[in-house]
C-alpha positions, 0 to 999 in steps of 0.5 A: 288229359289227353288220351295219349301217353303221359310220359309223352306230355312229360318229354313236352315239359322238358322243352319249356325248361331245358335246352343243353346247348343253348348259345347266343354267340354266332357259330365261330365263337367256340364256347365250350359245350360242357352241359353234358360231358361227350365221353360218359353221354350220348349212350342211351336212347334216354340220353339222346332224348334229353339232348334233342328235346332242347332242339324242339323250341325251334319249331316255332308256335303258332300260338301266343303261349301262356304259363300256368298263371295264364300270363303271356309268355312269348312265342309266335301268334298265329294271329298274323302268321301272313302279316309279311305278305299281301295277305294281312295287314296288322298297323296302321302304317304298313309292314316294314318288310314290305314297306321298303321305299328309300330303304339303304341297300347297306347290309346290317352288321348282324343278323340273328337269323344267321347267328342263331341258325349257325349256333342251331347247326353247331349244336345239331353236328355235335349231337350227330356226331357223337350220337352216331359215336356212343349210342346203343344199337337200338330202334329208340336211339335210331329213332332219335338220331333220326330226329337229329338229321331232321333237325339240321335239315330244319335248320339249313331249310331256314338258312336257305329260304333267308340267305340262299347258299351259305357254308355247309358245315356237317361236323364239330368244329375246334378253334383249329379247324381254320379251314373248315371254319371259313369255308366259303358259301356253297351254292343254294343247289349243294345246300338243297342237296345236303337238305335232302340228304339229311332227311333222307337219313332221318326217314330211314331212321324215324319211326311212323307217328304213334309207331314204335319208340320215340314217335309219341304225342308232338314228336317228330316222325317218319310222316314229318320228315317226308313232308319237310322233304317234299317242302324242300323239294318244292321249294328249291325245284320251283325257285331255280325253275322260275328264276331261271325262267325269269334270268333273274339274279337269284338264278342258280346257274346251269340249273333249272329245278327238275331234279327236285321237282322230280323228287316230290313225287316218290316221296309224297307217294310213301304218304299216300300208299300209307294215308290214302284219302284220309283227312280230317272231316269233323264226322263228316260236317263239311261245314266246319271240317276245314275250320275245325282241323286246327282247334283240336285238343288232341291232335294226336288222333287227327287223320293228316296231322304229322306234326303238332305242338301239345299244349296241356294246362295241367301237366305242363303248364303251358296253354295259349291264348289263341281262342282270343284270336276273333278280336279283330284288333289289328290282325286283319285280311286283305282283299287278296285273299278273298279276291282268290277264292273261287265261286262255289261252282268253281268259276272266278269271281267278277269284279265290276268297278264298284264293289257289291259284296256283302260278307253274308253273300260272300260266305253264300256264293264262294268256296266253302273255305272262305266260310270258314276262315272268314267271320261272317255276320249271320254267324252272331256276334262275337260274345257268342263264341266261346271263351268271349262270354259276356256283353263286353264285346257284342259286335256282329261286325269288326270294330273299324279304324280308330272308333271310340274307345279304341282311338288310341290304339294303332290298328285299323280294320279290313272288316274281314276278321280271321275265323279259322281255327276258332275254338267253338268248344267252351272247355277248350278255351283253357288254351290247350287246343294242339298246334298243327305245324304239319299236315297231309293236305301240304303233300297232296298240293306239293305233288300236284303243283310239282307235276303241274310244273313239270307238265306230267299232272293228269286228272287222275292226279287232281283226284286224289290231291286237290278233290280230297282236299275240296270234298272235304268241304263240299267245294266243286271238283276241278276238272283239268279239261273244264277250268273256267276261262278268266284273266289271271291277276299277276297281282294276286300271284298268278303267272300268266305265262304258265298253264291255267292249271299251274294257276289253278293250283296256286289258287288251290295252295293260296286258299288251303294254306291261308294264314298259316304262313305258306304265302311269303315263301311261295311268292318268293319261289314263283318269282312274283313277290314284286309283282304282287307287292309293289304298288299294293294298297291293301283294301278291305270289305265293303264299307256300306255294310259296316255304315248301315251297321254302326250307323243305326239310329237308336230306334232302328237298333231297338227295332233290329233287337226286337226282330232279331236278338242276335243283332246286338246294339252298340251299347255295351255294359261298359257304358259305351253308347251307341254314337261312340261307335259311329263311322264317319267317312274320312275321319275315323275311316275311308274307303276307295273308289270301288267302295272297299275299306281303305284300312291304311287311309291315314298314310298319304302312300296308301291313298288315291295317287299314293305308292302303295308297298314296294320291295326291291326286286333286286335285292330283297328276296334275299337277306343281307349276308351280316357284315361282321361276318363278311369281315371275320372272314376276310381278317382270316384270309377267306372270302364270304360274298354278298347276296345281290343288291346288297352292299 
C-alpha cells in the first residue's frame, strides 16, 4: 500500500463501480435522475463526495486498465496518445482522421462527443444546483463543490475543442424549459469565458494538494484547477490570435486572443509562488529524471505532479499493463518528433540528403530527453526490461514490418520505439504506477508561450520556465540572445512569420510533452494543422542500421554474443530461427531515398509520388454538429448552426 491514506484509495474504488447519473441519451432527453433524491441528498460533505466521484471517469486514463484478474477491462492507452497526429503511426494504413482524401463533407446524424458532452454537463448542472441549495457550509463541502465546477469547465472545454461554440446551459432543466433547451450556439469566445468563470469558482473553493478536506490522493485540487485555467486561456488565446492573423474560417470575429493570453501569467504566477522550481528530479539523476516521472508507483509526493490517477491492484483491484509499452507492436514514433529535437549543445539538427544517424548516435548527440523518450540499442535487449523477463523477446532492436512470425499482424515499425515512462523497477510491474494527468511543467511552458506571443517575454521568464525544465536533464539552457540560426520547418509545426523565441518555445513544448496527447490541440490552435499533415509521408530510423542487425550471418551472431553478451541473437526459445527475421527490402520493408525506413510502404500514397496524409483545412479543424440535433432544433422553431465546411 502506498504512503497516503487508505480512505483516499477507497474513494477511488467508487470510481470503478459508481456513476450515479450515467445516461447514454443526448442532453435533450430528460430521463429522471432518480438514483438520488435531491430533497434529502446533497447535504453533507460525504453526500457531495459520493456524487462527484462519478465524474472522475471523465479524466480518461492513459493506460490500458486491468481488473484484479489481470485481464484488460478497457480505458485509453498511452501507448498511442499522439497517434492522431504526425508524431506516431499505429497501423499499416494511415490514421483515418489524418487520411481524409475524398471524405464527404456531410455531417453525421449523431456524434458521441456532442451527446456525451451534454450528458456530462447535465450531470454537472444537477450537482452544482442542489449542492449549492442544500449543502452544509463546511470546508469539505466547499471543496467538493469546487470539484463540480472543475468538471463542468472540463466538459465544456472538451466541447469547445471539438465543436467551437456550443449552447451554454448552466442550470438543471425540465421539459417545460423549451426556451432554455433550444438556445443557439454561443460563440467560442463566450464558451471560453464561461469555462474561465467556472474555473475561478473552482479555484476559490478547492484546497491545495494534500491540504485541507478533500484534496487527497488522486483528487482534484487547487493546482489542477489553476493548470486547467492556464491551459484553457492559452488554447483559446492562441486560437483567436493565430486564426485571426491568418483570416481562417475559424477566426473569432473582433477578437485577437490577447484577453485570454494575458490571463496566463497571473494564473501561473500563483503556482510559481507556491511551487518555485520544484519538479521531479529523480534524486538528481539526470539520466532518468524525465523518463521516470511517468513510472512512479506513488505520485502523491512527486514534486510538480498536480493530478494523477491512482492504481492499486490490492486495495482497488485496479491495475494497468503499461509495463508492456516497449513492444513496438503498433504505436511507433515518427521522424517528425525525432527531427524536432535540438542537438545537446542547443543547435538545430542538420539533415543531409542521405540520413546518416544511428539510434545510438542520436542518443549521444541530441537533447537528453530524446534518450529518455526513444529506446536505443545501447540499453540492451527488450527482455532485460522489468516485466519482460525470459528470452521470448530478446531483440535489441524493434521488430520491423511484416517480419516472421508477425506477418499476420497489421502493424509496421518506424524503428523508433517508445521508452518514455518505462517501468524499470521489477516490483512496479504489477501495473500500479500512477498515471500523471497534470503537471507543473505545463504551467511553466504555458507562461513562456503566452508571453512570447504577446512579445513581453524576457530572459528572466525563460530562466524560471524553460530552463528549469531543461536543467532537470542537463540540457543546454535557452538563451534568447543566442538562438542558433536555422530554417524553421513548417512541416514540423513552426511558423515562419513568428519570432525565433515563439518557435523555440513551440519546440520545447513538443519535446517536453511528446506522446502525452497535446500535439493535435497545438497544431490546431497554432493554425498549422494542414501545413504539418498535408502531403506528409511518415518516416522512421536509418534502415541500414536495422539491416545490419537483423541480416547478420549465423557466424557473426556467434561472434557478437561472444564479444558482447547483451547482443542477443535472433534465435528464440519459442523456435524461430535466425533467417526468419531477415529484412528483405521491398518485400517486408522499404525505405525512402534518404535511407530512412518507410513504415507505410504497402500503401501507394506513402511511396514516391504518393499523396501522403490529408485533412481539409476549411473543414477538419472542428467536428460537424450532428444533423439529428440540428433537425431537433428546427422542429422546435430554433436554429443550431453548422460548422465551416460541413453540410
